[in-house]
TORKOL-4160 file (C-alpha; in steps of 0.2 Angstrom, whole numbers, padded with zeros to 4 digits, m for minus):
379
<pt num="1" X="m0030" Y="m0012" Z="0388"/>
<pt num="2" X="m0018" Y="m0013" Z="0403"/>
<pt num="3" X="m0017" Y="m0030" Z="0414"/>
<pt num="4" X="m0005" Y="m0026" Z="0428"/>
<pt num="5" X="m0013" Y="m0008" Z="0431"/>
<pt num="6" X="m0011" Y="m0004" Z="0451"/>
<pt num="7" X="m0026" Y="0007" Z="0457"/>
<pt num="8" X="m0021" Y="0024" Z="0461"/>
<pt num="9" X="m0026" Y="0027" Z="0481"/>
<pt num="10" X="m0033" Y="0042" Z="0491"/>
<pt num="11" X="m0015" Y="0045" Z="0495"/>
<pt num="12" X="m0009" Y="0049" Z="0478"/>
<pt num="13" X="m0015" Y="0067" Z="0478"/>
<pt num="14" X="m0014" Y="0083" Z="0489"/>
<pt num="15" X="m0028" Y="0090" Z="0494"/>
<pt num="16" X="m0037" Y="0101" Z="0484"/>
<pt num="17" X="m0044" Y="0120" Z="0486"/>
<pt num="18" X="m0059" Y="0123" Z="0476"/>
<pt num="19" X="m0072" Y="0139" Z="0477"/>
<pt num="20" X="m0088" Y="0136" Z="0467"/>
<pt num="21" X="m0090" Y="0154" Z="0463"/>
<pt num="22" X="m0073" Y="0155" Z="0454"/>
<pt num="23" X="m0070" Y="0140" Z="0442"/>
<pt num="24" X="m0051" Y="0145" Z="0440"/>
<pt num="25" X="m0045" Y="0144" Z="0456"/>
<pt num="26" X="m0046" Y="0125" Z="0452"/>
<pt num="27" X="m0028" Y="0120" Z="0452"/>
<pt num="28" X="m0025" Y="0099" Z="0451"/>
<pt num="29" X="m0010" Y="0098" Z="0462"/>
<pt num="30" X="0008" Y="0086" Z="0458"/>
<pt num="31" X="0007" Y="0065" Z="0460"/>
<pt num="32" X="0024" Y="0061" Z="0462"/>
<pt num="33" X="0019" Y="0043" Z="0457"/>
<pt num="34" X="0006" Y="0032" Z="0449"/>
<pt num="35" X="0011" Y="0017" Z="0450"/>
<pt num="36" X="0018" Y="0007" Z="0464"/>
<pt num="37" X="0031" Y="m0001" Z="0451"/>
<pt num="38" X="0041" Y="0010" Z="0438"/>
<pt num="39" X="0033" Y="0021" Z="0427"/>
<pt num="40" X="0037" Y="0009" Z="0411"/>
<pt num="41" X="0025" Y="m0005" Z="0418"/>
<pt num="42" X="0011" Y="0008" Z="0417"/>
<pt num="43" X="0011" Y="0013" Z="0397"/>
<pt num="44" X="m0001" Y="0023" Z="0390"/>
<pt num="45" X="m0013" Y="0013" Z="0379"/>
<pt num="46" X="m0007" Y="0018" Z="0359"/>
<pt num="47" X="m0023" Y="0027" Z="0354"/>
<pt num="48" X="m0036" Y="0040" Z="0365"/>
<pt num="49" X="m0050" Y="0029" Z="0359"/>
<pt num="50" X="m0045" Y="0016" Z="0372"/>
<pt num="51" X="m0039" Y="0028" Z="0387"/>
<pt num="52" X="m0048" Y="0025" Z="0403"/>
<pt num="53" X="m0047" Y="0036" Z="0419"/>
<pt num="54" X="m0029" Y="0030" Z="0423"/>
<pt num="55" X="m0024" Y="0035" Z="0407"/>
<pt num="56" X="m0030" Y="0053" Z="0409"/>
<pt num="57" X="m0023" Y="0052" Z="0427"/>
<pt num="58" X="m0004" Y="0048" Z="0421"/>
<pt num="59" X="m0004" Y="0062" Z="0408"/>
<pt num="60" X="m0010" Y="0074" Z="0423"/>
<pt num="61" X="m0026" Y="0080" Z="0415"/>
<pt num="62" X="m0041" Y="0081" Z="0426"/>
<pt num="63" X="m0058" Y="0086" Z="0426"/>
<pt num="64" X="m0063" Y="0101" Z="0438"/>
<pt num="65" X="m0076" Y="0095" Z="0450"/>
<pt num="66" X="m0089" Y="0107" Z="0447"/>
<pt num="67" X="m0099" Y="0112" Z="0430"/>
<pt num="68" X="m0097" Y="0130" Z="0422"/>
<pt num="69" X="m0112" Y="0140" Z="0417"/>
<pt num="70" X="m0111" Y="0136" Z="0398"/>
<pt num="71" X="m0109" Y="0157" Z="0394"/>
<pt num="72" X="m0097" Y="0160" Z="0410"/>
<pt num="73" X="m0087" Y="0147" Z="0401"/>
<pt num="74" X="m0087" Y="0158" Z="0386"/>
<pt num="75" X="m0081" Y="0173" Z="0397"/>
<pt num="76" X="m0066" Y="0164" Z="0401"/>
<pt num="77" X="m0060" Y="0162" Z="0387"/>
<pt num="78" X="m0064" Y="0180" Z="0381"/>
<pt num="79" X="m0057" Y="0188" Z="0396"/>
<pt num="80" X="m0039" Y="0177" Z="0394"/>
<pt num="81" X="m0039" Y="0178" Z="0374"/>
<pt num="82" X="m0051" Y="0190" Z="0368"/>
<pt num="83" X="m0059" Y="0176" Z="0358"/>
<pt num="84" X="m0077" Y="0171" Z="0359"/>
<pt num="85" X="m0082" Y="0191" Z="0361"/>
<pt num="86" X="m0100" Y="0195" Z="0365"/>
<pt num="87" X="m0112" Y="0196" Z="0351"/>
<pt num="88" X="m0112" Y="0211" Z="0338"/>
<pt num="89" X="m0129" Y="0219" Z="0334"/>
<pt num="90" X="m0128" Y="0210" Z="0318"/>
<pt num="91" X="m0127" Y="0194" Z="0327"/>
<pt num="92" X="m0139" Y="0197" Z="0338"/>
<pt num="93" X="m0151" Y="0198" Z="0324"/>
<pt num="94" X="m0147" Y="0183" Z="0317"/>
<pt num="95" X="m0148" Y="0174" Z="0331"/>
<pt num="96" X="m0165" Y="0180" Z="0337"/>
<pt num="97" X="m0170" Y="0177" Z="0319"/>
<pt num="98" X="m0165" Y="0156" Z="0321"/>
<pt num="99" X="m0174" Y="0156" Z="0339"/>
<pt num="100" X="m0190" Y="0163" Z="0330"/>
<pt num="101" X="m0186" Y="0152" Z="0315"/>
<pt num="102" X="m0184" Y="0135" Z="0323"/>
<pt num="103" X="m0199" Y="0132" Z="0334"/>
<pt num="104" X="m0200" Y="0113" Z="0337"/>
<pt num="105" X="m0199" Y="0108" Z="0358"/>
<pt num="106" X="m0195" Y="0088" Z="0364"/>
<pt num="107" X="m0183" Y="0079" Z="0368"/>
<pt num="108" X="m0178" Y="0060" Z="0364"/>
<pt num="109" X="m0188" Y="0051" Z="0379"/>
<pt num="110" X="m0205" Y="0059" Z="0369"/>
<pt num="111" X="m0201" Y="0053" Z="0353"/>
<pt num="112" X="m0206" Y="0037" Z="0361"/>
<pt num="113" X="m0226" Y="0042" Z="0365"/>
<pt num="114" X="m0230" Y="0041" Z="0344"/>
<pt num="115" X="m0225" Y="0053" Z="0329"/>
<pt num="116" X="m0232" Y="0070" Z="0337"/>
<pt num="117" X="m0213" Y="0075" Z="0337"/>
<pt num="118" X="m0210" Y="0069" Z="0318"/>
<pt num="119" X="m0228" Y="0081" Z="0317"/>
<pt num="120" X="m0219" Y="0096" Z="0324"/>
<pt num="121" X="m0203" Y="0095" Z="0316"/>
<pt num="122" X="m0212" Y="0093" Z="0298"/>
<pt num="123" X="m0223" Y="0107" Z="0302"/>
<pt num="124" X="m0209" Y="0118" Z="0306"/>
<pt num="125" X="m0199" Y="0113" Z="0291"/>
<pt num="126" X="m0213" Y="0117" Z="0279"/>
<pt num="127" X="m0213" Y="0135" Z="0286"/>
<pt num="128" X="m0194" Y="0135" Z="0284"/>
<pt num="129" X="m0195" Y="0128" Z="0265"/>
<pt num="130" X="m0208" Y="0145" Z="0260"/>
<pt num="131" X="m0193" Y="0157" Z="0267"/>
<pt num="132" X="m0177" Y="0149" Z="0258"/>
<pt num="133" X="m0169" Y="0147" Z="0274"/>
<pt num="134" X="m0156" Y="0134" Z="0267"/>
<pt num="135" X="m0145" Y="0130" Z="0282"/>
<pt num="136" X="m0161" Y="0130" Z="0294"/>
<pt num="137" X="m0170" Y="0118" Z="0283"/>
<pt num="138" X="m0155" Y="0105" Z="0281"/>
<pt num="139" X="m0154" Y="0105" Z="0301"/>
<pt num="140" X="m0173" Y="0103" Z="0301"/>
<pt num="141" X="m0171" Y="0088" Z="0286"/>
<pt num="142" X="m0157" Y="0080" Z="0296"/>
<pt num="143" X="m0169" Y="0082" Z="0313"/>
<pt num="144" X="m0184" Y="0074" Z="0304"/>
<pt num="145" X="m0171" Y="0062" Z="0297"/>
<pt num="146" X="m0165" Y="0058" Z="0316"/>
<pt num="147" X="m0183" Y="0055" Z="0323"/>
<pt num="148" X="m0191" Y="0044" Z="0310"/>
<pt num="149" X="m0176" Y="0033" Z="0314"/>
<pt num="150" X="m0179" Y="0033" Z="0330"/>
<pt num="151" X="m0196" Y="0028" Z="0330"/>
<pt num="152" X="m0193" Y="0015" Z="0316"/>
<pt num="153" X="m0183" Y="0005" Z="0329"/>
<pt num="154" X="m0190" Y="m0003" Z="0346"/>
<pt num="155" X="m0180" Y="0010" Z="0354"/>
<pt num="156" X="m0175" Y="0026" Z="0351"/>
<pt num="157" X="m0159" Y="0025" Z="0359"/>
<pt num="158" X="m0153" Y="0015" Z="0346"/>
<pt num="159" X="m0150" Y="0026" Z="0332"/>
<pt num="160" X="m0134" Y="0027" Z="0326"/>
<pt num="161" X="m0119" Y="0038" Z="0329"/>
<pt num="162" X="m0117" Y="0045" Z="0312"/>
<pt num="163" X="m0136" Y="0050" Z="0311"/>
<pt num="164" X="m0133" Y="0060" Z="0326"/>
<pt num="165" X="m0115" Y="0067" Z="0319"/>
<pt num="166" X="m0124" Y="0073" Z="0302"/>
<pt num="167" X="m0137" Y="0082" Z="0315"/>
<pt num="168" X="m0124" Y="0091" Z="0324"/>
<pt num="169" X="m0113" Y="0097" Z="0308"/>
<pt num="170" X="m0130" Y="0104" Z="0302"/>
<pt num="171" X="m0134" Y="0113" Z="0318"/>
<pt num="172" X="m0117" Y="0123" Z="0318"/>
<pt num="173" X="m0116" Y="0126" Z="0302"/>
<pt num="174" X="m0133" Y="0137" Z="0305"/>
<pt num="175" X="m0122" Y="0149" Z="0317"/>
<pt num="176" X="m0107" Y="0150" Z="0303"/>
<pt num="177" X="m0095" Y="0138" Z="0313"/>
<pt num="178" X="m0086" Y="0125" Z="0299"/>
<pt num="179" X="m0088" Y="0107" Z="0304"/>
<pt num="180" X="m0072" Y="0096" Z="0297"/>
<pt num="181" X="m0071" Y="0077" Z="0298"/>
<pt num="182" X="m0061" Y="0073" Z="0312"/>
<pt num="183" X="m0051" Y="0059" Z="0300"/>
<pt num="184" X="m0045" Y="0076" Z="0292"/>
<pt num="185" X="m0035" Y="0078" Z="0307"/>
<pt num="186" X="m0028" Y="0062" Z="0315"/>
<pt num="187" X="m0013" Y="0066" Z="0326"/>
<pt num="188" X="0003" Y="0054" Z="0333"/>
<pt num="189" X="0013" Y="0062" Z="0345"/>
<pt num="190" X="0027" Y="0057" Z="0358"/>
<pt num="191" X="0019" Y="0057" Z="0376"/>
<pt num="192" X="0029" Y="0051" Z="0392"/>
<pt num="193" X="0041" Y="0040" Z="0378"/>
<pt num="194" X="0024" Y="0032" Z="0372"/>
<pt num="195" X="0016" Y="0036" Z="0354"/>
<pt num="196" X="m0001" Y="0039" Z="0355"/>
<pt num="197" X="m0012" Y="0044" Z="0341"/>
<pt num="198" X="m0030" Y="0051" Z="0341"/>
<pt num="199" X="m0043" Y="0055" Z="0332"/>
<pt num="200" X="m0060" Y="0065" Z="0335"/>
<pt num="201" X="m0076" Y="0064" Z="0327"/>
<pt num="202" X="m0078" Y="0082" Z="0321"/>
<pt num="203" X="m0065" Y="0098" Z="0320"/>
<pt num="204" X="m0076" Y="0114" Z="0320"/>
<pt num="205" X="m0067" Y="0129" Z="0314"/>
<pt num="206" X="m0072" Y="0147" Z="0308"/>
<pt num="207" X="m0072" Y="0154" Z="0291"/>
<pt num="208" X="m0061" Y="0168" Z="0295"/>
<pt num="209" X="m0048" Y="0152" Z="0299"/>
<pt num="210" X="m0051" Y="0147" Z="0280"/>
<pt num="211" X="m0050" Y="0164" Z="0272"/>
<pt num="212" X="m0033" Y="0167" Z="0282"/>
<pt num="213" X="m0018" Y="0168" Z="0270"/>
<pt num="214" X="m0006" Y="0173" Z="0285"/>
<pt num="215" X="m0007" Y="0156" Z="0296"/>
<pt num="216" X="m0011" Y="0138" Z="0291"/>
<pt num="217" X="m0029" Y="0131" Z="0298"/>
<pt num="218" X="m0032" Y="0131" Z="0315"/>
<pt num="219" X="m0042" Y="0118" Z="0324"/>
<pt num="220" X="m0056" Y="0129" Z="0335"/>
<pt num="221" X="m0063" Y="0115" Z="0344"/>
<pt num="222" X="m0062" Y="0096" Z="0346"/>
<pt num="223" X="m0079" Y="0088" Z="0346"/>
<pt num="224" X="m0081" Y="0069" Z="0352"/>
<pt num="225" X="m0100" Y="0062" Z="0347"/>
<pt num="226" X="m0108" Y="0045" Z="0354"/>
<pt num="227" X="m0124" Y="0040" Z="0354"/>
<pt num="228" X="m0138" Y="0041" Z="0365"/>
<pt num="229" X="m0138" Y="0025" Z="0373"/>
<pt num="230" X="m0121" Y="0033" Z="0380"/>
<pt num="231" X="m0130" Y="0046" Z="0389"/>
<pt num="232" X="m0132" Y="0039" Z="0407"/>
<pt num="233" X="m0117" Y="0039" Z="0416"/>
<pt num="234" X="m0115" Y="0027" Z="0430"/>
<pt num="235" X="m0133" Y="0025" Z="0437"/>
<pt num="236" X="m0129" Y="0007" Z="0440"/>
<pt num="237" X="m0110" Y="0004" Z="0442"/>
<pt num="238" X="m0114" Y="m0017" Z="0441"/>
<pt num="239" X="m0123" Y="m0014" Z="0425"/>
<pt num="240" X="m0107" Y="m0011" Z="0417"/>
<pt num="241" X="m0103" Y="m0028" Z="0416"/>
<pt num="242" X="m0118" Y="m0031" Z="0407"/>
<pt num="243" X="m0124" Y="m0023" Z="0389"/>
<pt num="244" X="m0116" Y="m0006" Z="0388"/>
<pt num="245" X="m0109" Y="m0005" Z="0369"/>
<pt num="246" X="m0101" Y="0013" Z="0365"/>
<pt num="247" X="m0085" Y="0018" Z="0354"/>
<pt num="248" X="m0075" Y="0006" Z="0367"/>
<pt num="249" X="m0081" Y="m0002" Z="0382"/>
<pt num="250" X="m0078" Y="0007" Z="0399"/>
<pt num="251" X="m0069" Y="0001" Z="0413"/>
<pt num="252" X="m0068" Y="0012" Z="0429"/>
<pt num="253" X="m0055" Y="0011" Z="0443"/>
<pt num="254" X="m0056" Y="0025" Z="0451"/>
<pt num="255" X="m0062" Y="0042" Z="0452"/>
<pt num="256" X="m0054" Y="0058" Z="0446"/>
<pt num="257" X="m0048" Y="0068" Z="0463"/>
<pt num="258" X="m0042" Y="0062" Z="0478"/>
<pt num="259" X="m0033" Y="0069" Z="0492"/>
<pt num="260" X="m0018" Y="0064" Z="0504"/>
<pt num="261" X="m0026" Y="0057" Z="0516"/>
<pt num="262" X="m0035" Y="0042" Z="0517"/>
<pt num="263" X="m0053" Y="0050" Z="0520"/>
<pt num="264" X="m0059" Y="0059" Z="0502"/>
<pt num="265" X="m0063" Y="0078" Z="0506"/>
<pt num="266" X="m0068" Y="0079" Z="0487"/>
<pt num="267" X="m0084" Y="0072" Z="0479"/>
<pt num="268" X="m0084" Y="0063" Z="0461"/>
<pt num="269" X="m0083" Y="0078" Z="0446"/>
<pt num="270" X="m0099" Y="0081" Z="0441"/>
<pt num="271" X="m0098" Y="0078" Z="0424"/>
<pt num="272" X="m0094" Y="0060" Z="0428"/>
<pt num="273" X="m0114" Y="0060" Z="0436"/>
<pt num="274" X="m0118" Y="0062" Z="0417"/>
<pt num="275" X="m0105" Y="0054" Z="0406"/>
<pt num="276" X="m0097" Y="0036" Z="0405"/>
<pt num="277" X="m0079" Y="0037" Z="0410"/>
<pt num="278" X="m0073" Y="0029" Z="0393"/>
<pt num="279" X="m0081" Y="0045" Z="0386"/>
<pt num="280" X="m0073" Y="0057" Z="0396"/>
<pt num="281" X="m0057" Y="0049" Z="0398"/>
<pt num="282" X="m0056" Y="0048" Z="0376"/>
<pt num="283" X="m0062" Y="0067" Z="0376"/>
<pt num="284" X="m0047" Y="0071" Z="0387"/>
<pt num="285" X="m0035" Y="0062" Z="0377"/>
<pt num="286" X="m0042" Y="0072" Z="0361"/>
<pt num="287" X="m0040" Y="0088" Z="0368"/>
<pt num="288" X="m0023" Y="0086" Z="0373"/>
<pt num="289" X="m0016" Y="0077" Z="0357"/>
<pt num="290" X="m0022" Y="0092" Z="0349"/>
<pt num="291" X="m0017" Y="0105" Z="0358"/>
<pt num="292" X="0002" Y="0097" Z="0357"/>
<pt num="293" X="m0002" Y="0095" Z="0338"/>
<pt num="294" X="m0006" Y="0114" Z="0336"/>
<pt num="295" X="0007" Y="0119" Z="0351"/>
<pt num="296" X="0021" Y="0124" Z="0336"/>
<pt num="297" X="0011" Y="0137" Z="0332"/>
<pt num="298" X="0008" Y="0155" Z="0341"/>
<pt num="299" X="m0010" Y="0152" Z="0344"/>
<pt num="300" X="m0026" Y="0164" Z="0348"/>
<pt num="301" X="m0029" Y="0153" Z="0361"/>
<pt num="302" X="m0014" Y="0157" Z="0371"/>
<pt num="303" X="m0018" Y="0165" Z="0388"/>
<pt num="304" X="m0016" Y="0183" Z="0394"/>
<pt num="305" X="m0012" Y="0181" Z="0411"/>
<pt num="306" X="m0002" Y="0163" Z="0415"/>
<pt num="307" X="0007" Y="0151" Z="0405"/>
<pt num="308" X="m0006" Y="0140" Z="0398"/>
<pt num="309" X="m0017" Y="0140" Z="0382"/>
<pt num="310" X="m0032" Y="0135" Z="0381"/>
<pt num="311" X="m0040" Y="0122" Z="0369"/>
<pt num="312" X="m0061" Y="0121" Z="0367"/>
<pt num="313" X="m0069" Y="0106" Z="0365"/>
<pt num="314" X="m0088" Y="0098" Z="0366"/>
<pt num="315" X="m0094" Y="0083" Z="0370"/>
<pt num="316" X="m0113" Y="0079" Z="0359"/>
<pt num="317" X="m0121" Y="0064" Z="0368"/>
<pt num="318" X="m0135" Y="0061" Z="0356"/>
<pt num="319" X="m0142" Y="0078" Z="0357"/>
<pt num="320" X="m0135" Y="0084" Z="0372"/>
<pt num="321" X="m0121" Y="0096" Z="0371"/>
<pt num="322" X="m0109" Y="0098" Z="0385"/>
<pt num="323" X="m0095" Y="0112" Z="0380"/>
<pt num="324" X="m0076" Y="0107" Z="0388"/>
<pt num="325" X="m0062" Y="0120" Z="0388"/>
<pt num="326" X="m0043" Y="0112" Z="0392"/>
<pt num="327" X="m0033" Y="0123" Z="0402"/>
<pt num="328" X="m0014" Y="0117" Z="0396"/>
<pt num="329" X="m0002" Y="0122" Z="0405"/>
<pt num="330" X="0018" Y="0126" Z="0397"/>
<pt num="331" X="0026" Y="0118" Z="0412"/>
<pt num="332" X="0013" Y="0103" Z="0409"/>
<pt num="333" X="0019" Y="0103" Z="0391"/>
<pt num="334" X="0037" Y="0100" Z="0394"/>
<pt num="335" X="0035" Y="0087" Z="0407"/>
<pt num="336" X="0023" Y="0076" Z="0392"/>
<pt num="337" X="0038" Y="0078" Z="0380"/>
<pt num="338" X="0052" Y="0075" Z="0390"/>
<pt num="339" X="0051" Y="0064" Z="0403"/>
<pt num="340" X="0043" Y="0046" Z="0406"/>
<pt num="341" X="0032" Y="0051" Z="0420"/>
<pt num="342" X="0022" Y="0068" Z="0425"/>
<pt num="343" X="0030" Y="0074" Z="0441"/>
<pt num="344" X="0023" Y="0092" Z="0444"/>
<pt num="345" X="0013" Y="0097" Z="0427"/>
<pt num="346" X="m0005" Y="0098" Z="0428"/>
<pt num="347" X="m0019" Y="0103" Z="0417"/>
<pt num="348" X="m0040" Y="0104" Z="0421"/>
<pt num="349" X="m0054" Y="0102" Z="0409"/>
<pt num="350" X="m0070" Y="0113" Z="0414"/>
<pt num="351" X="m0086" Y="0109" Z="0407"/>
<pt num="352" X="m0101" Y="0116" Z="0406"/>
<pt num="353" X="m0120" Y="0109" Z="0410"/>
<pt num="354" X="m0128" Y="0098" Z="0395"/>
<pt num="355" X="m0140" Y="0108" Z="0384"/>
<pt num="356" X="m0151" Y="0097" Z="0373"/>
<pt num="357" X="m0152" Y="0106" Z="0357"/>
<pt num="358" X="m0171" Y="0097" Z="0351"/>
<pt num="359" X="m0177" Y="0106" Z="0369"/>
<pt num="360" X="m0181" Y="0125" Z="0363"/>
<pt num="361" X="m0175" Y="0134" Z="0379"/>
<pt num="362" X="m0157" Y="0126" Z="0379"/>
<pt num="363" X="m0157" Y="0126" Z="0359"/>
<pt num="364" X="m0159" Y="0145" Z="0361"/>
<pt num="365" X="m0144" Y="0146" Z="0373"/>
<pt num="366" X="m0135" Y="0134" Z="0360"/>
<pt num="367" X="m0136" Y="0144" Z="0345"/>
<pt num="368" X="m0131" Y="0160" Z="0353"/>
<pt num="369" X="m0117" Y="0153" Z="0360"/>
<pt num="370" X="m0112" Y="0144" Z="0345"/>
<pt num="371" X="m0114" Y="0160" Z="0335"/>
<pt num="372" X="m0103" Y="0168" Z="0349"/>
<pt num="373" X="m0088" Y="0155" Z="0345"/>
<pt num="374" X="m0087" Y="0161" Z="0328"/>
<pt num="375" X="m0079" Y="0177" Z="0335"/>
<pt num="376" X="m0062" Y="0172" Z="0333"/>
<pt num="377" X="m0054" Y="0189" Z="0326"/>
<pt num="378" X="m0047" Y="0198" Z="0340"/>
<pt num="379" X="m0053" Y="0218" Z="0338"/>
């Protein structure tokens, strides 16, 4: 925790130009100073699990003001890297089968009204058991366990993070993605002359990466998982001083975007309205650390038309999934590794709308997106 941190004012950042119909038009402008005192008085916290928005701004990482539709975000990856291409005919059949076979439809809020959700999921499970669809059966069993756990607690949002981690892993396995424990991918890097460590909750990779003998195993997607109780961002900022447990306790200082004048021309990034600052700061730090860690190898996610590379990610809050995309500049990388303060380098995190995989309509879209994310072999 920074005890002597000076808040950044609205005058610290240049005015940004944003077009709603083109998310890639957004480029955060450089900020000459973060603190009124020397950079050494504002050190980075030593673990991304403790990062706040001020730490993310210190390293020059920002969330885009607007969300990008989920499929459009995948299109951005495909256009720049050739990864996450359209579904093949065979993949379309797989997705349609999954969408048909998994039919339960409710939300975490519905669980409070009785055992209808449990019965609906058990009915779905019994149907699948007869068809010997192992991965689908595993997902439905984990869903039953989560619903049962929620029903056994005074409030459904008291279900532990570990339950949601298992549930999420079973979801992506159905789609051909390979979830790996983040503890196996710990990272420690020197950033702005500070040593910072990071450990994501889950790392996603693909089967083709596991089977490759030509290159080291690549992390494909960095996933942060938090409990349902952290789903609401800041509906009432004054309540934060009360009971708001999470992976680490949040503390908000400033918004992510300011302007060069005293008047703010830009609203707070949309994602801050639905996910807490500390979760966003930690996830941004994890994306940064992993892209730096694996920057030493030529990566499949190098961009074609700009000097940057992509790092996909996800924030999973209970059963709600937000896809993120870190656009990491090469110039920014050089500053982070060689200087004590960021002068010009900036990198941006794009993000999708939230999709709840307990709801059939949302789940159907996520299933299509996850299967598409297995397309990491360039044609």
